[in-house]
C-alpha positions as CSV (number, residue, x, y, z in Angstrom):
1,M,-11.4,-13.6,4.1
2,N,-14.0,-15.1,1.6
3,F,-12.6,-14.3,-2.1
4,Q,-16.1,-14.4,-3.2
5,T,-17.7,-11.8,-1.1
6,M,-14.7,-9.6,-1.4
7,S,-15.3,-6.5,-3.3
8,K,-13.9,-6.4,-7.3
9,Q,-12.4,-3.6,-6.6
10,R,-10.1,-5.7,-3.7
11,K,-9.9,-8.8,-5.8
12,M,-8.4,-7.1,-8.6
13,I,-5.9,-5.4,-6.8
14,L,-5.5,-8.4,-4.7
15,I,-5.1,-10.5,-8.1
16,A,-2.3,-7.8,-9.6
17,A,-0.3,-8.0,-6.4
18,A,0.0,-11.7,-6.4
19,V,0.9,-11.6,-10.0
20,G,3.2,-8.7,-9.3
21,V,4.7,-11.1,-6.2
22,I,5.2,-14.0,-8.4
23,S,6.6,-11.8,-11.3
24,M,9.4,-11.0,-8.8
25,F,11.1,-14.8,-8.8
26,L,10.6,-15.1,-12.4
27,P,13.6,-14.1,-14.9
28,W,13.7,-10.1,-15.4
29,V,16.9,-10.6,-17.5
30,S,17.9,-13.3,-20.1
31,F,21.2,-13.8,-21.3
32,L,22.6,-17.0,-22.8
33,G,20.7,-19.4,-20.6
34,F,21.8,-17.0,-17.5
35,S,18.7,-15.3,-15.6
36,V,18.3,-13.1,-13.0
37,S,15.1,-12.6,-11.2
38,G,13.7,-9.0,-9.6
39,M,14.8,-9.8,-5.9
40,H,17.6,-7.4,-6.2
41,G,18.6,-3.6,-6.6
42,S,15.3,-1.5,-6.9
43,G,13.3,-4.3,-7.4
44,I,13.4,-5.5,-4.0
45,F,11.3,-1.5,-3.5
46,V,9.1,-2.9,-6.2
47,F,8.4,-6.6,-3.9
48,L,7.6,-4.5,-1.1
49,C,5.2,-2.0,-3.1
50,F,3.4,-5.2,-4.1
51,V,3.0,-6.8,-0.6
52,A,1.7,-3.5,0.7
53,A,-1.0,-3.3,-1.9
54,G,-1.8,-6.9,-0.9
55,A,-1.9,-6.0,2.4
56,L,-4.2,-3.1,2.2
57,V,-6.8,-5.3,0.6
58,L,-6.7,-7.9,3.5
59,M,-7.3,-5.1,6.2
60,G,-10.8,-3.9,7.0
61,D,-14.3,-4.6,5.8
62,Q,-13.5,-7.0,2.4
63,T,-17.1,-6.3,1.2
64,T,-16.6,-2.7,0.7
65,S,-14.2,-0.9,-1.6
66,L,-11.0,0.4,0.1
67,N,-11.7,3.3,2.7
68,Q,-10.1,7.3,1.0
69,T,-6.6,6.4,3.0
70,N,-6.4,2.8,2.3
71,W,-7.0,3.7,-1.9
72,M,-4.7,6.4,-1.5
73,I,-1.6,4.3,-0.3
74,A,-2.5,1.3,-2.5
75,L,-2.4,4.3,-5.2
76,I,1.0,5.4,-3.9
77,A,2.6,1.8,-3.8
78,G,1.2,1.1,-7.3
79,G,2.6,4.3,-9.1
80,V,6.0,4.0,-7.0
81,A,6.2,0.4,-8.3
82,A,4.9,1.3,-11.7
83,L,7.9,4.4,-12.2
84,I,10.5,2.1,-11.2
85,M,9.8,-0.5,-13.5
86,V,8.7,2.3,-16.5
87,I,12.2,3.2,-15.6
88,N,14.3,-0.3,-15.4
89,F,12.4,-0.5,-19.1
90,F,13.7,2.3,-20.5
91,D,17.4,1.7,-19.0
92,A,17.3,-2.5,-19.6
93,A,15.0,-2.0,-23.1
94,S,17.9,-1.3,-25.6
95,S,19.1,-4.6,-25.0
96,G,16.2,-6.7,-25.4
97,L,17.3,-9.1,-22.9
98,L,14.0,-8.3,-20.5
99,G,12.5,-11.4,-19.4
100,I,8.7,-12.7,-19.0
101,G,9.0,-11.8,-14.8
102,F,10.1,-8.2,-15.6
103,Y,6.9,-7.8,-18.0
104,G,5.0,-9.4,-15.5
105,A,5.7,-7.0,-12.7
106,L,5.3,-4.2,-15.1
107,I,1.8,-4.9,-16.2
108,A,1.1,-5.7,-12.6
109,S,1.8,-2.4,-11.6
110,L,0.0,-0.8,-14.0
111,A,-2.9,-3.1,-12.8
112,I,-2.8,-2.1,-9.5
113,I,-3.0,1.5,-10.7
114,A,-6.0,0.8,-12.9
115,F,-8.1,-1.5,-10.8
116,A,-7.9,1.5,-7.6
117,F,-9.1,3.6,-9.9
118,M,-11.5,2.1,-11.9
119,F,-13.2,0.7,-8.8
120,R,-13.5,3.1,-6.5
121,T,-15.8,4.9,-4.3
122,A,-18.3,7.0,-5.6
123,G,-17.1,10.8,-5.3
124,A,-13.4,9.3,-4.7
125,S,-10.7,11.9,-5.9
126,L,-6.9,11.9,-5.8
127,Q,-7.9,15.5,-3.8
128,S,-10.4,13.7,-1.3
129,G,-7.9,10.5,-1.1
130,F,-4.8,13.2,0.2
131,D,-6.8,15.0,2.6
132,S,-7.9,11.4,4.0
133,L,-4.2,10.7,4.1
134,K,-3.3,14.0,5.6
135,G,-5.6,13.7,8.2
136,D,-5.2,10.4,9.1
137,L,-1.7,11.3,9.8
138,E,-2.1,14.4,11.2
139,R,-4.8,12.8,13.6
140,K,-2.2,10.0,15.2
141,M,0.6,12.8,15.4
142,H,-1.0,14.5,17.7
143,S,-3.5,11.6,19.5
144,T,-2.8,12.0,23.5
145,N,-3.3,9.0,25.4
146,T,-5.8,9.0,28.1
147,T,-6.0,7.4,31.4
148,T,-9.6,7.6,33.4
149,T,-9.2,6.6,37.0
150,N,-12.2,5.9,39.6
151,V,-11.1,6.5,43.7
152,T,-13.3,6.4,46.1
153,G,-16.3,7.4,43.4
154,T,-14.7,10.2,42.2
155,T,-13.8,9.8,38.6
156,T,-10.1,11.9,37.3
157,T,-9.4,11.8,33.4
158,V,-5.8,12.5,32.9
159,S,-4.7,13.5,29.6
160,K,-0.9,13.1,28.6
161,P,0.5,14.1,25.6
162,T,2.6,11.7,23.3
163,T,6.0,13.2,24.2
164,D,8.0,12.3,27.1
165,E,7.7,15.8,28.7
166,P,6.6,15.3,32.4
167,T,3.0,17.2,32.8
168,R,0.8,18.1,35.7
169,P,-2.3,16.1,35.7
170,T,-5.8,17.8,35.0
171,A,-8.4,17.3,37.3
Protein backbone atom coordinates (compact mmCIF):
# COMPACT_ATOMS: atom_id res chain seq x y z
CA MET A 1 0.00 0.00 0.00
CA ASN A 2 1.40 3.36 -1.03
CA PHE A 3 -0.49 6.21 0.60
CA GLN A 4 0.73 8.71 -2.01
CA THR A 5 -0.73 6.81 -4.98
CA MET A 6 -4.01 6.01 -3.21
CA SER A 7 -7.14 7.66 -4.62
CA LYS A 8 -8.38 10.76 -2.80
CA GLN A 9 -11.60 8.99 -1.76
CA ARG A 10 -9.69 6.10 -0.21
CA LYS A 11 -7.22 8.40 1.57
CA MET A 12 -9.93 10.50 3.15
CA ILE A 13 -12.03 7.51 4.26
CA LEU A 14 -8.93 5.81 5.68
CA ILE A 15 -7.99 8.95 7.64
CA ALA A 16 -11.56 9.32 8.97
CA ALA A 17 -11.68 5.62 9.95
CA ALA A 18 -8.31 5.91 11.70
CA VAL A 19 -9.50 8.99 13.63
CA GLY A 20 -12.64 7.05 14.56
CA VAL A 21 -10.67 4.06 15.82
CA ILE A 22 -8.39 6.30 17.89
CA SER A 23 -11.42 8.17 19.26
CA MET A 24 -12.83 4.93 20.58
CA PHE A 25 -10.02 4.75 23.15
CA LEU A 26 -10.25 8.40 24.23
CA PRO A 27 -12.67 9.56 26.95
CA TRP A 28 -16.30 9.53 25.83
CA VAL A 29 -17.67 10.58 29.18
CA SER A 30 -15.78 12.55 31.83
CA PHE A 31 -17.05 13.22 35.33
CA LEU A 32 -15.06 14.34 38.40
CA GLY A 33 -11.77 13.08 37.00
CA PHE A 34 -13.29 9.71 36.04
CA SER A 35 -13.56 8.91 32.32
CA VAL A 36 -14.97 6.09 30.22
CA SER A 37 -13.85 5.23 26.69
CA GLY A 38 -16.12 4.20 23.85
CA MET A 39 -15.12 0.55 23.96
CA HIS A 40 -18.27 -0.67 25.67
CA GLY A 41 -21.95 -1.07 24.79
CA SER A 42 -22.88 0.30 21.38
CA GLY A 43 -19.38 1.79 21.07
CA ILE A 44 -18.03 -1.64 20.16
CA PHE A 45 -20.36 -1.73 17.14
CA VAL A 46 -19.22 1.77 16.15
CA PHE A 47 -15.61 0.55 16.43
CA LEU A 48 -16.40 -2.38 14.11
CA CYS A 49 -17.96 0.03 11.59
CA PHE A 50 -14.74 2.11 11.58
CA VAL A 51 -12.63 -1.02 11.13
CA ALA A 52 -14.89 -2.22 8.27
CA ALA A 53 -14.66 1.13 6.46
CA GLY A 54 -10.88 1.14 6.85
CA ALA A 55 -10.57 -2.45 5.64
CA LEU A 56 -12.70 -1.77 2.54
CA VAL A 57 -10.38 1.07 1.58
CA LEU A 58 -7.38 -1.23 1.74
CA MET A 59 -8.97 -3.87 -0.53
CA GLY A 60 -8.52 -3.84 -4.29
CA ASP A 61 -6.77 -1.30 -6.50
CA GLN A 62 -5.92 1.66 -4.28
CA THR A 63 -5.32 4.01 -7.22
CA THR A 64 -9.02 4.01 -8.11
CA SER A 65 -12.08 4.97 -6.12
CA LEU A 66 -14.07 2.25 -4.40
CA ASN A 67 -16.13 0.01 -6.67
CA GLN A 68 -19.92 0.25 -6.40
CA THR A 69 -20.31 -2.57 -3.87
CA ASN A 70 -17.49 -1.48 -1.55
CA TRP A 71 -18.63 2.14 -1.85
CA MET A 72 -22.10 1.15 -0.72
CA ILE A 73 -20.76 -0.94 2.19
CA ALA A 74 -18.53 1.97 3.29
CA LEU A 75 -21.54 4.30 3.19
CA ILE A 76 -23.59 1.83 5.23
CA ALA A 77 -20.78 1.35 7.79
CA GLY A 78 -20.38 5.11 8.15
CA GLY A 79 -24.15 5.60 8.30
CA VAL A 80 -24.65 2.99 11.00
CA ALA A 81 -21.79 4.46 13.05
CA ALA A 82 -23.19 7.99 12.60
CA LEU A 83 -26.71 6.88 13.54
CA ILE A 84 -25.49 5.24 16.75
CA MET A 85 -23.37 8.28 17.59
CA VAL A 86 -26.26 10.72 17.03
CA ILE A 87 -28.58 8.60 19.18
CA ASN A 88 -25.93 8.48 21.91
CA PHE A 89 -25.42 12.23 21.56
CA PHE A 90 -29.09 12.99 22.20
CA ASP A 91 -29.16 10.50 25.09
CA ALA A 92 -26.13 12.02 26.83
CA ALA A 93 -26.03 15.65 25.61
CA SER A 94 -28.24 16.95 28.40
CA SER A 95 -25.70 15.84 31.01
CA GLY A 96 -22.91 17.85 29.34
CA LEU A 97 -20.36 15.19 30.27
CA LEU A 98 -19.32 14.11 26.77
CA GLY A 99 -15.57 13.87 26.18
CA ILE A 100 -13.25 14.47 23.24
CA GLY A 101 -13.38 10.82 22.13
CA PHE A 102 -17.13 10.97 21.69
CA TYR A 103 -16.97 14.06 19.50
CA GLY A 104 -14.05 12.62 17.52
CA ALA A 105 -16.00 9.44 16.78
CA LEU A 106 -19.10 11.43 15.83
CA ILE A 107 -17.16 13.63 13.41
CA ALA A 108 -15.26 10.63 11.99
CA SER A 109 -18.48 8.71 11.29
CA LEU A 110 -19.98 11.70 9.49
CA ALA A 111 -16.71 12.24 7.60
CA ILE A 112 -16.74 8.65 6.26
CA ILE A 113 -20.16 9.28 4.75
CA ALA A 114 -19.17 12.68 3.38
CA PHE A 115 -15.87 11.55 1.83
CA ALA A 116 -17.34 8.38 0.34
CA PHE A 117 -20.12 10.39 -1.25
CA MET A 118 -18.14 13.49 -2.31
CA PHE A 119 -15.37 11.56 -4.05
CA ARG A 120 -17.49 8.79 -5.60
CA THR A 121 -16.93 7.68 -9.18
CA ALA A 122 -18.84 9.41 -11.95
CA GLY A 123 -22.35 8.04 -12.31
CA ALA A 124 -22.39 6.39 -8.89
CA SER A 125 -25.69 6.79 -7.08
CA LEU A 126 -27.32 5.21 -4.09
CA GLN A 127 -29.60 3.22 -6.40
CA SER A 128 -26.67 1.87 -8.44
CA GLY A 129 -24.82 1.07 -5.20
CA PHE A 130 -27.76 -0.92 -3.82
CA ASP A 131 -28.18 -2.69 -7.19
CA SER A 132 -24.49 -3.61 -7.24
CA LEU A 133 -24.60 -4.86 -3.66
CA LYS A 134 -27.75 -6.86 -4.38
CA GLY A 135 -26.23 -8.36 -7.53
CA ASP A 136 -23.04 -9.38 -5.72
CA LEU A 137 -25.04 -11.04 -2.94
CA GLU A 138 -27.23 -12.90 -5.46
CA ARG A 139 -24.18 -14.13 -7.39
CA LYS A 140 -22.60 -15.42 -4.21
CA MET A 141 -25.79 -17.16 -3.15
CA HIS A 142 -26.36 -18.83 -6.51
CA SER A 143 -22.77 -19.72 -7.38
CA THR A 144 -21.92 -23.33 -8.18
CA ASN A 145 -18.77 -25.30 -7.71
CA THR A 146 -17.48 -26.57 -11.07
CA THR A 147 -15.01 -29.42 -11.42
CA THR A 148 -13.37 -30.38 -14.72
CA THR A 149 -11.87 -33.84 -15.13
CA ASN A 150 -9.81 -35.04 -18.09
CA VAL A 151 -9.81 -38.84 -18.45
CA THR A 152 -8.07 -40.37 -21.48
CA GLY A 153 -8.70 -37.44 -23.79
CA THR A 154 -12.32 -36.89 -22.74
CA THR A 155 -13.17 -33.79 -20.72
CA THR A 156 -16.13 -33.95 -18.38
CA THR A 157 -17.44 -30.93 -16.50
CA VAL A 158 -19.49 -31.55 -13.38
CA SER A 159 -21.43 -28.72 -11.76
CA LYS A 160 -22.44 -29.13 -8.18
CA PRO A 161 -24.86 -26.75 -6.49
CA THR A 162 -23.73 -25.23 -3.20
CA THR A 163 -26.31 -27.31 -1.28
CA ASP A 164 -25.41 -30.57 0.41
CA GLU A 165 -28.04 -32.54 -1.48
CA PRO A 166 -26.67 -35.38 -3.62
CA THR A 167 -27.03 -34.75 -7.36
CA ARG A 168 -26.26 -36.72 -10.45
CA PRO A 169 -23.29 -35.46 -12.47
CA THR A 170 -23.97 -34.28 -16.02
CA ALA A 171 -21.70 -35.12 -18.88
